[in-house]
C-alpha positions as CSV (number, residue, x, y, z in Angstrom):
1,X,7.1,-31.2,-19.1
2,X,5.2,-33.6,-16.8
3,X,8.2,-33.9,-14.5
4,X,8.5,-30.0,-14.6
5,X,4.9,-29.6,-13.4
6,X,5.4,-32.2,-10.7
7,X,8.5,-30.5,-9.4
8,X,6.8,-27.1,-9.3
9,X,3.7,-28.5,-7.6
10,X,5.8,-30.2,-4.9
11,X,7.8,-27.0,-4.4
12,X,4.6,-25.1,-4.0
13,X,3.4,-27.4,-1.2
14,X,6.7,-27.0,0.6
15,X,6.5,-23.2,0.4
16,X,3.0,-23.0,1.6
17,X,3.8,-25.3,4.6
18,X,6.9,-23.2,5.3
19,X,4.9,-19.9,5.3
20,X,2.2,-21.3,7.5
21,X,4.8,-22.6,10.0
22,X,6.6,-19.3,10.0
23,X,3.5,-17.3,10.7
24,X,2.4,-19.7,13.4
25,X,5.8,-19.6,15.1
26,X,5.9,-15.8,14.9
27,X,2.5,-15.4,16.5
28,X,3.4,-17.7,19.4
29,X,6.8,-16.0,20.1
30,X,5.9,-12.3,19.7
31,X,2.3,-11.9,21.1
32,X,0.2,-9.6,19.0
33,X,1.2,-9.3,15.4
34,X,-1.9,-7.2,14.6
35,X,-4.1,-4.5,16.0
36,X,-7.5,-3.8,14.4
37,X,-8.9,-0.3,14.5
38,X,-12.4,0.3,13.4
39,X,-13.5,3.7,12.3
40,X,-17.2,4.6,11.9
41,X,-16.8,8.3,11.4
42,X,-18.0,8.1,7.7
43,X,-21.2,6.2,8.7
44,X,-24.0,8.8,8.8
45,X,-27.0,6.5,8.5
46,X,-28.4,5.6,11.9
47,X,-29.3,2.0,11.1
48,X,-26.0,1.4,9.4
49,X,-24.2,2.8,12.4
50,X,-26.1,0.3,14.6
51,X,-24.9,-2.5,12.4
52,X,-21.3,-1.2,12.7
53,X,-21.6,-1.3,16.5
54,X,-22.8,-4.9,16.3
55,X,-19.9,-5.9,14.1
56,X,-17.4,-4.1,16.3
57,X,-18.8,-5.8,19.5
58,X,-18.5,-9.2,17.8
59,X,-15.0,-8.5,16.7
60,X,-14.0,-7.8,20.3
61,X,-15.8,-10.9,21.6
62,X,-14.3,-13.2,19.1
63,X,-10.8,-12.0,18.3
64,X,-9.4,-10.0,21.3
65,X,-7.4,-12.9,22.5
66,X,-5.5,-12.9,19.2
67,X,-5.2,-9.2,18.4
68,X,-5.7,-5.8,20.0
69,X,-9.0,-4.2,19.2
70,X,-9.3,-0.4,19.0
71,X,-11.9,2.0,17.7
72,X,-11.9,5.7,16.7
73,X,-14.3,7.8,18.7
74,X,-16.4,10.8,17.6
75,X,-13.5,13.1,18.5
76,X,-11.1,11.2,16.3
77,X,-9.2,9.7,19.2
78,X,-7.9,6.1,19.2
79,X,-9.5,4.1,22.1
80,X,-8.5,0.7,23.3
81,X,-12.0,-0.9,23.1
82,X,-13.8,-2.3,26.2
83,X,-13.9,-6.0,26.3
84,X,-10.3,-6.7,25.2
85,X,-9.2,-9.8,27.1
86,X,-5.5,-8.8,27.3
87,X,-3.7,-5.5,28.1
88,X,-2.1,-3.5,25.3
89,X,1.0,-5.1,23.7
90,X,3.5,-4.1,21.0
91,X,2.0,-4.2,17.5
92,X,3.6,-5.1,14.2
93,X,0.8,-4.4,11.7
94,X,-2.2,-2.1,12.0
95,X,-5.4,-3.1,10.2
96,X,-7.4,0.1,10.0
97,X,-11.0,-0.6,9.0
98,X,-13.0,2.4,7.8
99,X,-16.7,1.6,7.7
100,X,-19.2,3.0,5.3
101,X,-22.9,2.1,4.7
102,X,-26.5,3.1,4.3
103,X,-29.8,1.2,4.6
104,X,-31.7,3.8,2.5
105,X,-34.2,4.7,5.2
106,X,-36.3,7.0,2.8
107,X,-36.1,5.3,-0.6
108,X,-37.8,6.3,-3.8
109,X,-41.4,5.1,-4.3
110,X,-42.0,3.8,-7.8
111,X,-45.6,3.6,-8.9
112,X,-46.3,1.1,-11.6
113,X,-48.3,2.5,-14.6
114,X,-49.6,0.9,-17.8
115,X,-49.6,2.5,-21.3
116,X,-52.8,4.4,-20.4
117,X,-51.2,5.8,-17.2
118,X,-53.4,3.6,-15.0
119,X,-51.7,2.0,-12.0
120,X,-50.9,-1.7,-12.4
121,X,-51.0,-2.4,-8.7
122,X,-47.3,-3.1,-8.6
123,X,-45.8,-0.3,-6.6
124,X,-42.4,-0.7,-4.9
125,X,-39.5,1.0,-3.2
126,X,-36.2,1.1,-4.9
127,X,-33.7,0.1,-2.2
128,X,-30.0,0.9,-2.5
129,X,-28.4,-0.8,0.5
130,X,-24.7,-1.3,1.1
131,X,-22.2,-1.8,3.8
132,X,-18.4,-2.1,3.4
133,X,-15.1,-1.6,5.0
134,X,-11.9,-0.2,3.5
135,X,-9.0,-2.0,5.0
136,X,-5.6,-0.2,5.2
137,X,-2.5,-2.2,6.3
138,X,0.3,-0.2,7.9
139,X,3.6,-1.2,9.5
140,X,3.2,0.0,13.1
141,X,6.9,0.5,13.6
142,X,7.7,2.5,10.5
143,X,4.4,4.0,9.2
144,X,5.1,2.0,6.0
145,X,1.9,1.7,4.0
146,X,1.5,-1.9,2.9
147,X,-1.9,-2.4,1.3
148,X,-5.4,-1.2,0.8
149,X,-8.5,-3.3,0.0
150,X,-12.3,-2.8,0.0
151,X,-14.3,-5.6,1.7
152,X,-17.9,-5.6,0.7
153,X,-20.2,-6.9,3.4
154,X,-23.6,-6.1,1.8
155,X,-24.5,-4.7,-1.6
156,X,-28.1,-4.7,-2.9
157,X,-28.5,-2.1,-5.6
158,X,-32.0,-1.3,-7.0
159,X,-33.7,-4.1,-5.0
160,X,-37.4,-3.8,-5.3
161,X,-39.5,-3.9,-2.1
162,X,-43.1,-4.2,-3.2
163,X,-45.8,-2.3,-1.3
164,X,-48.9,-4.4,-0.2
165,X,-52.0,-3.2,-2.2
166,X,-54.1,-2.3,0.8
167,X,-51.3,-0.2,2.2
168,X,-50.9,2.1,-0.8
169,X,-54.7,2.3,-1.2
170,X,-55.0,3.5,2.5
171,X,-52.5,6.3,1.8
172,X,-52.6,7.1,-1.9
173,X,-56.0,5.7,-3.1
174,X,-56.6,3.2,-5.9
175,X,-55.2,5.6,-8.5
176,X,-52.2,7.3,-6.9
177,X,-51.4,9.0,-10.2
178,X,-54.7,11.0,-10.0
179,X,-53.7,12.3,-6.5
180,X,-50.3,13.2,-8.0
181,X,-51.9,15.2,-10.8
182,X,-54.4,17.0,-8.6
183,X,-52.3,17.8,-5.5
184,X,-48.6,17.1,-5.6
185,X,-48.0,18.5,-2.0
186,X,-50.6,16.1,-0.7
187,X,-49.1,13.3,-2.7
188,X,-45.7,14.0,-1.2
189,X,-47.2,14.1,2.4
190,X,-49.0,10.8,1.9
191,X,-46.0,9.1,0.3
192,X,-43.9,10.1,3.3
193,X,-46.6,8.8,5.7
194,X,-46.6,5.5,3.8
195,X,-42.8,5.2,4.1
196,X,-43.0,5.9,7.8
197,X,-45.7,3.3,8.2
198,X,-43.5,0.8,6.4
199,X,-40.3,1.8,8.2
200,X,-40.2,-1.3,10.4
201,X,-40.4,-3.5,7.3
202,X,-37.7,-1.5,5.5
203,X,-35.5,-1.9,8.6
204,X,-36.2,-5.6,8.8
205,X,-35.2,-6.1,5.1
206,X,-31.9,-4.4,5.8
207,X,-31.2,-6.5,8.9
208,X,-32.3,-9.8,7.4
209,X,-29.7,-9.3,4.6
210,X,-27.0,-8.9,7.2
211,X,-25.6,-12.0,9.0
212,X,-23.1,-11.1,11.7
213,X,-21.5,-14.6,11.8
214,X,-20.9,-14.7,8.0
215,X,-19.8,-11.0,8.1
216,X,-17.1,-11.7,10.7
217,X,-15.9,-14.7,8.7
218,X,-15.7,-12.7,5.5
219,X,-14.3,-9.6,7.2
220,X,-11.7,-10.9,9.7
221,X,-10.2,-14.1,8.1
222,X,-8.8,-12.3,5.0
223,X,-7.1,-9.6,7.1
224,X,-4.3,-11.7,8.6
225,X,-1.6,-11.5,5.9
226,X,2.2,-11.9,6.2
227,X,3.8,-8.6,6.9
228,X,5.3,-7.7,3.5
229,X,2.2,-9.0,1.7
230,X,4.6,-11.3,-0.3
231,X,3.4,-14.5,-1.9
232,X,5.0,-17.0,-4.2
233,X,4.3,-18.4,-7.7
234,X,4.1,-22.2,-7.1
235,X,3.2,-23.9,-10.3
236,X,3.0,-23.4,-14.0
237,X,-0.5,-24.1,-15.4
238,X,-0.3,-23.4,-19.1
239,X,2.6,-23.2,-21.6
240,X,3.2,-21.8,-25.1
241,X,6.3,-23.9,-26.2
242,X,9.0,-22.9,-23.6
243,X,7.0,-20.0,-22.1
244,X,4.7,-19.9,-19.1
245,X,1.3,-18.3,-20.0
246,X,-0.6,-19.0,-16.8
247,X,0.8,-19.5,-13.3
248,X,-0.5,-20.4,-9.8
249,X,0.1,-18.1,-6.8
250,X,-0.4,-19.1,-3.2
251,X,-2.8,-16.3,-2.4
252,X,-6.6,-16.4,-2.7
253,X,-9.9,-14.9,-1.4
254,X,-8.6,-15.3,2.2
255,X,-5.8,-12.9,1.3
256,X,-8.4,-10.5,-0.3
257,X,-7.3,-11.4,-3.8
258,X,-10.0,-11.0,-6.5
259,X,-10.4,-11.5,-10.2
260,X,-8.7,-8.8,-12.4
261,X,-6.2,-8.0,-9.6
262,X,-2.6,-7.7,-11.0
263,X,0.5,-9.4,-9.6
264,X,4.2,-8.4,-10.2
265,X,6.8,-11.2,-10.1
266,X,10.4,-10.8,-8.9
267,X,13.4,-13.1,-8.7
268,X,16.2,-13.0,-6.1
269,X,19.6,-12.0,-7.6
270,X,23.1,-11.7,-6.2
271,X,26.0,-9.3,-7.0
272,X,29.3,-9.6,-5.3
273,X,27.8,-11.2,-2.2
274,X,24.8,-8.8,-2.0
275,X,21.3,-9.8,-2.9
276,X,18.5,-7.8,-4.6
277,X,15.2,-8.5,-6.3
278,X,14.7,-8.1,-10.0
279,X,11.5,-7.6,-11.9
280,X,10.5,-10.6,-14.1
281,X,6.9,-10.3,-15.2
282,X,3.4,-9.1,-14.4
283,X,0.0,-10.8,-14.9
284,X,-3.7,-10.5,-14.3
285,X,-5.7,-12.8,-11.9
286,X,-8.1,-14.9,-14.0
287,X,-9.6,-17.3,-11.3
288,X,-9.5,-17.4,-7.5
289,X,-10.1,-20.0,-4.8
290,X,-9.9,-19.5,-1.0
291,X,-6.2,-20.0,-0.9
292,X,-4.8,-19.8,-4.5
293,X,-5.3,-17.9,-7.7
294,X,-4.5,-18.4,-11.4
295,X,-2.6,-15.5,-13.0
296,X,-2.6,-15.2,-16.8
297,X,-2.3,-12.4,-19.4
298,X,1.5,-12.4,-18.8
299,X,2.9,-9.4,-20.6
300,X,6.6,-10.0,-20.4
301,X,9.1,-12.5,-18.9
302,X,7.2,-15.7,-19.8
303,X,10.3,-17.6,-20.8
304,X,12.2,-16.5,-17.6
305,X,9.3,-17.6,-15.4
306,X,9.5,-21.1,-17.0
307,X,13.3,-21.2,-16.4
308,X,12.9,-20.2,-12.7
309,X,10.2,-22.7,-12.0
310,X,12.1,-25.5,-13.7
311,X,15.2,-24.6,-11.7
312,X,13.2,-24.6,-8.5
313,X,14.1,-21.0,-7.7
314,X,11.6,-18.9,-5.7
315,X,9.5,-16.4,-7.6
316,X,8.2,-13.5,-5.4
317,X,4.6,-12.3,-6.2
318,X,3.3,-9.0,-4.9
319,X,0.1,-7.2,-5.7
320,X,0.0,-4.2,-7.9
321,X,-1.0,-1.7,-5.3
322,X,1.8,-2.7,-3.0
323,X,4.6,-3.0,-5.5
324,X,6.3,0.4,-4.9
325,X,6.6,-0.1,-1.1
326,X,7.4,-3.8,-1.4
327,X,10.2,-3.1,-3.8
328,X,11.8,-0.8,-1.2
329,X,11.3,-3.3,1.6
330,X,12.8,-6.2,-0.3
331,X,15.9,-4.3,-1.4
332,X,16.6,-2.3,1.7
333,X,19.5,-3.4,4.0
334,X,18.6,-4.1,7.7
335,X,17.6,-0.9,9.6
336,X,17.7,1.2,6.4
337,X,17.1,4.9,7.0
338,X,13.9,6.6,5.8
339,X,11.9,9.8,6.1
340,X,8.1,9.7,6.5
341,X,6.3,12.0,4.0
342,X,2.8,13.4,4.3
343,X,1.6,15.0,1.1
344,X,-0.4,18.2,1.0
345,X,-4.0,18.0,-0.1
346,X,-3.0,19.2,-3.6
347,X,-0.3,16.6,-4.0
348,X,-2.5,13.8,-2.6
349,X,-4.7,14.2,-5.7
350,X,-1.7,13.7,-8.0
351,X,-1.2,10.0,-8.7
352,X,2.2,10.7,-10.4
353,X,3.6,12.4,-7.3
354,X,2.3,9.6,-5.1
355,X,4.0,6.9,-7.2
356,X,7.2,9.0,-7.4
357,X,7.4,9.2,-3.6
358,X,6.6,5.5,-3.1
359,X,9.2,4.4,-5.6
360,X,11.9,6.6,-4.0
361,X,14.1,4.8,-1.6
362,X,14.4,6.7,1.6
363,X,10.9,8.1,1.5
364,X,7.9,6.4,3.1
365,X,4.5,7.8,2.0
366,X,2.1,8.0,5.0
367,X,-1.4,7.4,3.8
368,X,-3.6,10.5,4.3
369,X,-6.7,8.3,5.0
370,X,-5.1,6.7,8.0
371,X,-4.7,9.2,10.9
372,X,-3.9,6.6,13.5
373,X,-0.3,5.6,13.2
374,X,1.3,8.0,15.7
375,X,-0.7,6.3,18.6
376,X,0.9,3.0,17.9
377,X,4.4,4.3,17.2
378,X,4.3,5.9,20.7
379,X,2.8,2.8,22.2
380,X,5.6,0.6,20.7
381,X,8.3,2.9,22.0
382,X,6.7,3.0,25.4
383,X,6.5,-0.8,25.7
384,X,9.9,-1.3,24.2
385,X,12.0,1.1,26.3
386,X,14.2,-1.7,27.5
387,X,15.0,-2.6,23.9
388,X,16.0,0.9,22.8
389,X,19.6,2.1,22.5
390,X,21.5,5.2,21.5
391,X,21.9,3.7,18.0
392,X,18.2,3.3,17.4
393,X,17.3,5.1,14.2
394,X,14.4,7.5,14.7
395,X,12.8,8.7,11.4
396,X,11.6,12.2,10.9
397,X,8.1,13.0,9.6
398,X,8.0,15.7,7.0
399,X,5.0,17.3,5.2
400,X,5.5,18.0,1.5
401,X,3.8,20.8,-0.4
402,X,4.4,22.4,-3.9
403,X,5.0,26.1,-4.0
404,X,6.2,28.0,-7.1
405,X,9.2,26.0,-8.3
406,X,10.0,23.9,-5.2
407,X,8.7,21.0,-3.1
408,X,8.9,22.4,0.5
409,X,9.5,20.0,3.3
410,X,8.4,20.9,6.9
411,X,9.1,19.0,10.1
412,X,5.7,18.1,11.5
413,X,6.9,18.1,15.2
414,X,7.9,21.8,15.3
415,X,6.5,23.1,11.9
416,X,10.1,24.0,10.9
417,X,11.0,24.2,7.2
418,X,13.9,21.8,6.9
419,X,14.6,22.1,3.1
420,X,13.3,22.0,-0.4
421,X,13.7,20.0,-3.6
422,X,13.6,21.8,-7.0
423,X,10.6,21.0,-9.1
424,X,11.1,19.5,-12.6
425,X,8.5,18.7,-15.2
426,X,8.6,15.2,-16.5
427,X,6.8,13.9,-19.6
428,X,4.9,10.8,-18.6
429,X,4.5,7.9,-21.1
430,X,7.0,9.2,-23.6
431,X,6.6,6.3,-26.0
432,X,2.9,6.8,-26.3
433,X,3.4,10.6,-26.8
434,X,5.9,10.0,-29.5
435,X,3.5,7.7,-31.4
436,X,0.7,10.4,-31.0
437,X,-1.3,7.9,-29.0
438,X,-1.6,10.0,-25.8
439,X,-1.5,13.6,-24.8
440,X,1.7,14.9,-23.2
441,X,1.3,14.9,-19.5
442,X,3.7,17.2,-17.6
443,X,4.0,15.9,-14.0
444,X,5.7,18.2,-11.4
445,X,8.2,15.8,-9.9
446,X,11.8,16.0,-8.6
447,X,15.0,14.5,-9.9
448,X,16.8,11.7,-8.1
449,X,20.0,13.7,-7.7
450,X,18.1,16.6,-6.0
451,X,16.4,14.0,-3.6
452,X,19.8,12.5,-2.7
453,X,21.3,15.9,-2.0
454,X,18.3,16.8,0.2
455,X,18.5,13.6,2.2
456,X,22.3,13.9,2.6
457,X,21.9,17.4,4.0
458,X,19.1,16.3,6.2
459,X,21.1,13.4,7.7
460,X,24.6,13.0,6.4
461,X,25.3,10.0,8.6
462,X,22.4,7.7,7.7
463,X,21.9,8.8,4.1
464,X,25.6,8.7,3.0
465,X,26.3,6.6,-0.1
466,X,28.3,3.6,0.9
467,X,31.2,2.1,-1.0
468,X,30.5,-1.6,-0.9
469,X,33.3,-3.0,-3.0
470,X,35.8,-2.2,-5.7
471,X,34.7,-4.4,-8.6
472,X,37.3,-3.4,-11.3
473,X,40.8,-1.9,-11.1
474,X,43.7,-2.0,-13.5
475,X,47.2,-0.6,-13.5
476,X,46.8,1.5,-10.4
477,X,43.4,2.9,-11.4
478,X,39.9,2.1,-10.0
479,X,37.5,1.7,-12.9
480,X,34.3,0.5,-11.2
481,X,32.9,0.3,-7.7
482,X,29.7,-1.2,-6.2
483,X,27.7,1.2,-4.0
484,X,24.6,1.3,-1.8
485,X,22.6,4.5,-2.0
486,X,19.9,4.6,0.8
487,X,18.2,7.5,-1.0
488,X,17.9,5.5,-4.2
489,X,19.5,5.0,-7.6
490,X,18.8,5.8,-11.2
491,X,20.5,4.5,-14.4
492,X,23.2,7.0,-15.7
493,X,22.9,9.1,-12.6
494,X,26.1,11.1,-12.2
495,X,28.2,11.0,-8.9
496,X,31.2,12.9,-7.6
497,X,33.7,11.4,-5.2
498,X,35.4,13.7,-2.7
499,X,38.2,13.2,-0.2
500,X,37.8,14.8,3.2
501,X,40.8,17.1,3.9
502,X,39.9,18.3,7.3
503,X,42.0,21.0,8.8
504,X,42.4,22.5,12.3
505,X,41.2,26.2,12.4
506,X,41.7,27.8,15.9
507,X,41.5,24.3,17.4
508,X,38.4,23.3,15.6
509,X,38.3,20.5,13.0
510,X,36.8,22.0,9.8
511,X,35.7,19.6,7.1
512,X,37.0,20.5,3.6
513,X,36.0,18.4,0.7
514,X,38.2,18.2,-2.4
515,X,36.8,16.7,-5.7
516,X,38.7,13.6,-6.5
517,X,36.9,11.6,-9.2
518,X,33.7,11.5,-11.3
519,X,31.5,8.4,-12.0
520,X,28.1,7.4,-13.3
521,X,25.7,4.6,-12.5
522,X,26.0,2.1,-15.4
523,X,24.1,-0.8,-13.8
524,X,21.3,-0.7,-11.2
525,X,20.8,-4.0,-9.6
526,X,18.0,-2.6,-7.4
527,X,16.7,0.8,-6.5
528,X,19.5,1.0,-3.9
529,X,22.5,-1.1,-5.2
530,X,24.4,-0.4,-8.4
531,X,27.8,-0.1,-10.1
532,X,29.5,3.2,-10.8
533,X,31.9,3.5,-13.7
534,X,34.7,5.8,-12.7
535,X,35.5,7.9,-15.9
536,X,37.7,10.6,-14.3
537,X,40.2,10.5,-11.4
538,X,40.5,6.8,-11.2
539,X,44.3,6.9,-10.3
540,X,43.9,9.4,-7.5
541,X,40.9,7.4,-6.2
542,X,43.0,4.2,-6.2
543,X,45.9,5.9,-4.2
544,X,43.7,7.6,-1.6
545,X,41.4,4.6,-1.2
546,X,44.3,2.3,-0.5
547,X,45.6,4.9,2.1
548,X,42.4,4.6,4.0
549,X,41.4,8.2,3.5
550,X,37.8,9.2,4.2
551,X,36.0,9.3,0.8
552,X,32.5,10.8,0.3
553,X,30.3,10.0,-2.6
554,X,27.6,12.5,-3.6
555,X,25.1,12.9,-6.4
556,X,26.2,15.5,-8.9
557,X,23.8,18.4,-9.1
């Protein structure tokens, strides 16, 4: 096993060097890779807002040669911040930093009492100070939501700030409890006067805990990730016989990885010349350095991980929060079609609906907390006019709401209802329900066949199911074909194959579809590529396919 470890360790070094070289080359060739947008609209505390302004100013001063710096103003507009050292350029990834913080300007005053209710002389303020950013990563070209992370800059809960003895005597007397018992209104007035008197000291405590240089380092450095947020497992750390029980991943604190995060692992597979990524295992982060982490608590696939490492094959690692979108990105063909989806406030609260949309190929969930993407999509189009062509795919953005028995989808540009998908109730976690370990949860979702039908009706050119290859035929019959379904796939999903028998009616070509064959998905190699077993009409399918007739594959409703 020593040679195995040595091989994986060397392979890890090669991968890290390759990634660094790739990122460096990309940055040099394409100008801005990132734009940072800071948003202070949730910061209500005056001193915390002052600190936000200080951070934003330092970001502009230190990083505007590398990235474009923007901010969101009080009216919600995106503004190219003053101090940028270069004009606006095309952007690949948006890093949207939503600020939040408070310095607790008027904290609780705690009066120390002994068992006899006499003051002990140890009176203090309970401070609850914090400042953090929530970082959202978005693909600026597609609105694809990549990642979300909280970055804590300052967190001091229940810190005690002791009040000098003479100060509280001046305002509350030697026995404050006596004043509290006799005249509570006067006690409240004097307590507020004491707080106002000590306000400069409270402010200084908050400021002294806040170092802009260290803040910038902890805030900015982790933000620059590779676009798909994809990392690699590089080395096996622990074994149980022929199984890997702990593995190293080339992502650490600088990539915003923390203990107890979860990773999902995939391997690259091939079918008839087409590649896809297959799930292998999942594990929990047990330890983190600046650039790597150790992942243990492997639930499944431990033997397969060992085999892949020993064979020197790449193991893709993606974070739990990103896995739905990443899976779509990995398995999509170049320029794959998609539709942007904005969920209604009701559906935004439903985690099952969110996951269902994210895991559906052809649908891109636009994050409701990030109201900035349109600005950069328009900017990219404006700066790339010379690159556009008539064949450029322009996605539609639809809002989704649930009314009665349907998911209604409305075009956001003209508020026009473009279609609907029937609601179905799905039982979540069926195994746990069967074992009486969980309550039955009925989630209002939609079936894959209804989604495919909707997407085909919305755009029959881009969302047509493609016949990639005939994989099995015998005695003049087609028994199995390989397909690509841009709207997604599901095991045992039923399909119908039609032949287009267009006819001329009064000089107009009228499309007429005739049912030719029936098939079902018996093997899904990804969420878009799979095999269809033709169980009816295989002979007619063989004849018309060889004649070059136009064949149309649709999900059976």
